[in-house]
C-alpha positions in Angstrom: 142.6 16.9 -32.0 140.1 15.0 -34.1 136.3 15.3 -33.6 136.2 11.6 -32.6 138.8 12.2 -29.9 137.0 15.3 -28.7 133.7 13.3 -28.2 135.5 10.5 -26.4 137.4 12.9 -24.2 134.2 14.8 -23.3 132.4 11.6 -22.4 135.2 10.4 -20.2 135.3 13.9 -18.6 131.6 13.8 -17.9 131.5 10.2 -16.6 134.9 8.5 -16.4 133.4 5.1 -15.9 131.0 5.1 -18.9 131.7 2.4 -21.4 132.7 3.5 -25.0 133.0 1.3 -28.1 134.4 1.6 -31.6 132.6 3.9 -33.9 129.4 2.9 -35.7 129.8 0.7 -38.8 129.4 2.8 -42.0 127.1 0.1 -43.6 124.7 0.5 -40.7 124.7 4.3 -41.2 123.8 3.7 -44.8 121.0 1.4 -43.7 119.6 4.2 -41.5 119.7 6.6 -44.4 118.0 4.2 -46.7 115.4 3.2 -44.1 114.3 6.6 -43.0 115.4 8.8 -45.9 117.4 11.3 -43.9 120.7 11.9 -42.2 121.4 12.1 -38.5 122.1 15.5 -37.1 125.8 16.2 -37.7 126.6 16.3 -33.9 124.9 12.9 -33.3 126.6 11.4 -36.4 130.0 12.6 -35.1 129.3 11.2 -31.7 128.3 7.8 -33.1 131.4 7.8 -35.3 133.5 8.2 -32.2 131.6 5.6 -30.2 128.7 3.4 -31.3 126.7 4.1 -28.2 127.5 4.9 -24.6 126.8 2.4 -21.7 126.8 2.9 -18.0 129.1 0.8 -15.8 126.0 -1.2 -15.1 125.5 -2.0 -18.8 122.6 0.3 -19.4 122.5 2.0 -22.8 122.7 5.7 -22.2 123.1 6.5 -25.9 121.8 3.8 -28.2 124.1 2.2 -30.7 123.1 2.7 -34.3 121.5 -0.7 -34.7 119.2 0.0 -31.8 118.5 3.5 -33.2 117.3 1.9 -36.4 115.3 -0.9 -34.7 113.6 1.4 -32.1 112.6 4.1 -34.7 111.3 1.4 -37.1 109.3 -0.2 -34.3 107.9 3.1 -33.1 106.7 4.0 -36.7 105.0 0.6 -37.2 103.6 -0.2 -33.7 99.8 0.0 -34.2 99.2 0.4 -30.4 101.5 3.4 -30.4 99.9 4.8 -33.5 96.4 4.6 -31.9 97.5 5.9 -28.4 99.7 8.9 -29.3 100.0 11.7 -31.8 102.4 10.7 -34.6 105.9 10.0 -33.4 107.6 10.1 -36.8 108.3 13.8 -36.2 111.0 12.8 -33.7 114.0 10.6 -34.4 114.9 8.8 -31.1 118.4 7.9 -30.0 118.2 7.4 -26.2 115.7 6.6 -23.5 115.3 7.7 -19.9 114.8 4.2 -18.5 111.2 4.9 -17.6 109.5 4.7 -21.0 110.3 8.3 -22.0 112.5 8.8 -25.1 115.0 11.4 -26.3 115.3 12.5 -29.9 115.8 15.2 -32.5 112.9 16.8 -34.4 112.3 15.7 -38.0 110.9 18.4 -40.2 110.3 17.8 -43.9 112.2 14.6 -43.5 115.3 16.4 -42.2 116.9 16.9 -38.8 117.8 20.5 -39.0 118.4 21.7 -35.4 120.4 20.4 -32.5 117.6 20.5 -29.9 117.1 17.3 -28.0 113.4 16.6 -27.2 112.1 14.5 -24.4 108.9 12.6 -25.3 106.9 11.5 -22.3 105.0 8.2 -22.8 102.6 9.2 -20.0 101.1 12.3 -21.4 102.5 12.4 -25.0 104.2 15.7 -24.3 107.3 16.7 -26.3 109.6 19.2 -24.6 113.0 20.6 -25.3 115.4 18.8 -22.9 118.5 20.5 -24.2 119.4 22.8 -27.0 122.6 20.8 -27.9 123.8 17.3 -27.8 126.6 18.3 -25.4 124.0 19.8 -23.0 122.0 16.5 -23.3 125.1 14.5 -22.4 125.9 16.8 -19.5 122.5 16.3 -18.0 122.4 12.6 -18.8 125.9 11.8 -17.4 126.0 14.1 -14.3 124.4 11.5 -12.1 127.1 9.0 -13.0 129.9 11.3 -12.1 128.6 11.8 -8.5 
């Protein structure tokens, strides 16, 4: 079984009614690399190669497609209001949101994403906490409510 099929099967197992798409366009991945100067974590890249984002049945983006990942991270790094209000946010590379202003992302250290930990950044108190130690664990927690 291919890695793409494994990700798609896992997502359907966790929440059978989530909406999957074709994998991310390679040119947009190249744009991400050129814009931010680093790769995605291999698990996240594999997931996005399997489906360019995950949507709820109500059309809410549970996992952002690559174009939104690029746009949101670019915006966060350039927004003067955010730069004044919070500690630097370029140490996290975001790929999803909680729907309440909080964001999920991987840590960026020396311009690399080295570990699979998924952090939750709180917009209310600027805290950064480990939400899950793996992308699969993140998906489990994110999609469980949809399966009930």
